[in-house]
C-alpha positions in Angstrom: -9.9 48.1 -11.4 -8.5 45.3 -9.2 -11.4 45.6 -6.8 -13.8 45.5 -9.7 -12.1 42.4 -11.2 -12.3 40.6 -7.8 -16.0 41.4 -7.6 -16.5 40.1 -11.1 -14.7 36.9 -10.2 -16.8 36.3 -7.1 -19.9 37.0 -9.2 -18.9 34.6 -11.9 -18.2 31.8 -9.3 -21.6 32.5 -7.7 -23.3 32.3 -11.1 -21.8 28.8 -11.7 -23.7 27.4 -8.7 -27.1 25.8 -9.5 -30.0 28.1 -9.1 -31.5 26.0 -6.3 -28.3 26.2 -4.3 -28.1 30.0 -4.8 -31.7 30.4 -3.8 -31.3 28.3 -0.6 -28.1 30.1 0.4 -29.6 33.5 -0.3 -32.8 32.7 1.6 -30.9 31.4 4.7 -28.6 34.4 4.7 -31.5 37.0 4.4 -33.5 35.3 7.1 -30.6 34.7 9.4 -29.1 38.2 9.2 -32.4 39.8 10.4 -33.3 37.2 13.1 -29.8 37.0 14.6 -29.2 40.7 14.6 -32.4 41.2 16.7 -31.5 38.1 18.8 -28.1 39.7 19.5 -29.7 43.0 20.5 -32.2 41.5 22.9 -29.7 39.2 24.6 -27.1 42.0 25.0 -29.6 44.7 26.0 -32.5 43.0 27.7 -34.5 46.2 28.2 -37.7 47.6 26.8 -35.9 50.4 24.9 -34.1 47.8 22.8 -37.2 47.8 20.7 -36.2 51.2 19.2 -32.9 50.1 17.7 -34.7 46.9 16.8 -37.2 48.8 14.8 -34.5 50.8 13.0 -32.7 47.5 12.1 -35.9 46.0 10.8 -36.6 49.1 8.7 -33.1 49.0 7.3 -33.5 45.3 6.6 -36.8 46.0 4.7 -35.3 48.9 2.7 -32.2 47.0 1.6 -33.7 43.6 0.8 -36.7 45.0 -0.9 -34.4 46.8 -3.4 -35.0 50.4 -2.1 -31.4 50.8 -1.0 -28.1 49.6 -2.2 -26.7 49.0 -5.7 -29.0 50.0 -8.5 -27.5 47.1 -10.5 -29.0 44.5 -8.2 -32.1 46.5 -7.1 -34.5 44.9 -9.6 -33.4 41.4 -8.6 -33.9 42.2 -4.9 -37.3 43.7 -5.6 -38.3 40.6 -7.5 -37.1 38.2 -4.8 -38.7 40.3 -2.1 -41.9 40.1 -4.2 -42.2 43.9 -4.1 -45.4 44.8 -5.9 -48.4 47.0 -5.5 -51.4 44.9 -4.5 -54.9 45.6 -5.8 -57.6 46.2 -3.2 -59.0 42.7 -4.0 -55.6 41.1 -3.3 -55.3 43.0 -0.1 -58.7 41.8 1.0 -58.4 38.2 0.2 -54.7 38.0 1.1 -55.3 39.2 4.6 -58.4 37.0 4.9 -56.3 34.0 3.9 -53.7 35.0 6.5 -56.3 35.0 9.3 -57.5 31.5 8.3 -53.9 30.4 8.2 -53.5 31.4 11.8 -56.8 29.6 12.7 -55.7 26.4 11.0 -52.2 26.2 12.6 -53.5 27.1 16.1 -56.3 24.6 15.9 -53.7 21.9 14.8 -51.7 22.6 17.9 -54.7 22.3 20.2 -55.8 19.1 18.6 -52.3 17.6 18.7 -52.0 18.4 22.4 -55.4 16.8 23.2 -54.0 13.7 21.6 -50.6 13.7 23.2 -49.3 15.3 26.4 -48.3 18.9 26.0 -44.5 19.0 26.7 -44.6 22.4 28.5 -41.0 22.2 29.7 -39.7 21.8 26.1 -41.8 24.6 24.8 -40.7 27.2 27.5 -37.0 26.1 27.8 -35.8 28.5 25.1 -37.7 31.5 26.4 -36.8 31.8 30.1 -35.6 35.4 29.4 -39.2 36.5 29.2 -39.7 35.5 32.9 -37.1 38.1 34.0 -39.1 41.1 32.6 -42.1 42.9 34.0 -45.2 41.7 32.2 -45.6 44.8 30.0 -42.0 44.6 28.9 -42.3 40.9 28.2 -45.4 41.5 26.0 -43.6 44.4 24.2 -40.6 42.2 23.4 -42.8 39.3 22.5 -44.6 41.3 19.9 -41.3 42.7 18.5 -39.9 39.1 18.3 -42.9 38.0 16.4 -42.8 40.9 13.9 -39.0 40.4 13.3 -39.4 36.7 12.8 -42.3 37.2 10.4 -40.6 39.8 8.3 -37.2 38.2 8.1 -38.3 34.6 7.7 -40.9 35.5 5.0 -38.3 37.6 3.2 -35.8 34.7 3.4 -37.9 31.6 2.8 -40.9 32.7 0.8 -39.0 35.5 -1.0 -35.3 35.0 -1.7 -35.5 31.2 -1.5 -38.9 30.4 -3.0 -39.3 33.0 -5.7 -36.4 32.2 -8.1 -37.0 28.5 -7.8 -40.7 29.1 -8.3 -40.1 30.9 -11.6 -37.8 28.2 -13.0 -39.3 25.0 -11.6 -42.8 25.9 -10.6 -44.5 26.6 -7.3 -44.8 23.0 -6.1 -41.0 22.4 -6.2 -40.2 25.8 -4.8 -42.7 25.5 -1.9 -41.4 22.0 -1.1 -37.8 23.1 -1.0 -38.4 26.2 1.1 -40.7 24.3 3.5 -38.1 21.5 4.0 -35.4 24.1 4.8 -37.8 26.1 7.0 -38.6 23.0 9.0 -34.9 21.9 9.4 -33.9 25.4 10.6 -36.5 25.3 13.3 -35.2 21.9 14.6 -32.7 24.0 16.6 -35.5 24.8 19.1 -36.3 22.4 21.9 -40.0 22.6 21.1 -39.7 21.7 17.5 -39.6 17.9 17.5 -43.2 17.2 18.7 -44.6 19.6 16.0 -42.4 19.0 13.0 -45.4 18.2 10.7 -47.0 21.5 11.9 -43.9 23.5 11.0 -43.8 22.0 7.5 -47.5 22.4 7.0 -47.4 26.1 8.1 -44.6 26.7 5.7 -46.5 25.1 2.8 -49.5 27.3 3.5 -47.4 30.4 3.7 -45.7 29.4 0.5 -49.0 29.0 -1.3 -50.1 32.4 0.1 -47.0 34.1 -1.2 -47.3 32.5 -4.6 -51.0 33.3 -5.1 -50.9 36.8 -3.8 -47.6 37.7 -5.4 -46.5 39.4 -2.2 -44.9 38.7 1.1 -47.3 41.1 3.0 -50.2 38.7 3.7 -47.8 36.0 4.8 -45.9 38.5 7.1 -49.2 39.5 8.7 -50.3 35.9 9.2 -46.9 34.8 10.4 -46.6 37.6 12.9 -50.1 37.0 14.4 -49.3 33.2 14.6 -46.0 33.9 16.4 -47.8 36.2 18.9 -50.2 33.4 19.7 -47.3 30.9 19.9 -45.1 32.9 22.1 -47.9 33.8 24.5 -49.6 30.5 24.7 -47.1 27.8 23.8 -43.5 29.1 24.2 -43.9 31.1 27.4 -46.1 31.1 30.5 -47.4 34.7 29.9 -51.0 33.4 29.4 -50.7 30.5 31.8 -49.9 27.9 29.2 -52.0 25.0 27.9 -53.7 23.1 30.7 -56.0 20.6 29.0 -55.5 16.9 29.4 -55.5 14.4 26.5 -58.8 12.9 25.3 -57.4 9.5 26.4 -57.9 10.8 30.0 -61.0 13.0 29.6 -62.7 11.3 26.7 -63.8 13.1 23.5 -65.3 16.3 25.0 -66.9 19.4 23.5 -63.5 21.3 23.7 -61.9 18.7 21.4 -64.9 18.6 19.0 -65.0 22.4 18.7 -61.3 22.6 17.8 -61.6 19.8 15.2 -64.5 21.8 13.6 -62.4 25.0 13.7 -59.5 23.2 12.0 -61.8 21.7 9.3 -63.5 25.0 8.7 -60.2 26.9 8.6 -58.7 24.5 6.0 -61.8 24.8 3.8 -61.9 28.6 4.2 -58.2 29.1 3.5 -58.2 27.2 0.2 -61.5 28.8 -0.7 -60.0 32.3 -0.2 -56.8 31.3 -2.0 -58.9 30.4 -5.0 -60.2 34.0 -5.1 -56.8 35.5 -5.2 -56.2 36.9 -8.7 -52.9 38.6 -9.1 -53.8 41.7 -11.1 -50.4 43.2 -10.3 -47.7 40.7 -11.1 -44.5 40.8 -8.9 -41.5 41.9 -10.9 -40.6 39.0 -13.2 -36.9 39.4 -12.7 -34.5 36.7 -11.6 -30.8 37.1 -11.3 -30.5 39.4 -14.3 -27.5 41.5 -13.3 -25.8 43.2 -16.2 -22.5 41.4 -16.5 -21.1 44.0 -18.8 -21.6 46.6 -16.0 -19.7 44.4 -13.6 -16.8 44.3 -16.0 -16.5 48.1 -16.6 
């Protein structure tokens, strides 16, 4: 009884916090627990086989935060915040298509930016020197795993647990803005972040729109993972040789620059065109924090 009373007190204090504060704290916790657990594994056991316990941790993360494991009292809330829902074939098709155009837009924005300003290669690779110590196949294996972990955990935290409850009370615009600001601030811990702050915010906004319109985290996770694979291999490490093009102020406006401007423009147009086709035939569970307080007291 004493233990239960303590739980009830903590729950009561938590409920007194404003919804936005609870959503932000929940989102940061969910994202952080997954990313830092994987980061701890790879830093302590820098070998290819670390992917196996990493996959187990990621599976357990998914099962718990999606509401499949844990207290049945909170399961519906976790399912709602994880946007656990069965997608229609149409939503699958247009959601994944939008995810591909999302990758196209953000990668094109990087290329255009670094044709306008010098690519700060040292800043981009500084945080990822660990990859240089592995054989190439191991580096690629860990790179893909890092990308998948980041995609799952960050989408669950920011577009799920943080955005969803705010979205339901204050609307998608407010929710996407709050989650995107926090997403951008969290990434400022990286040495590469400062030159691309607008890109980080913009990417988060597009992912937020995708989660809201599709009613699911799955399309965003797919797009986020593909984007990070490109980013790790092209921008954040030297695995593909890095970005070697000079700015247009040295070369002039060339065909390379024009093509990437066209790709960016087409990607934006296509992304929002596809988003307009997303019709959520299967609504995500419309449950916020609806824990049964009477159960907590008995």
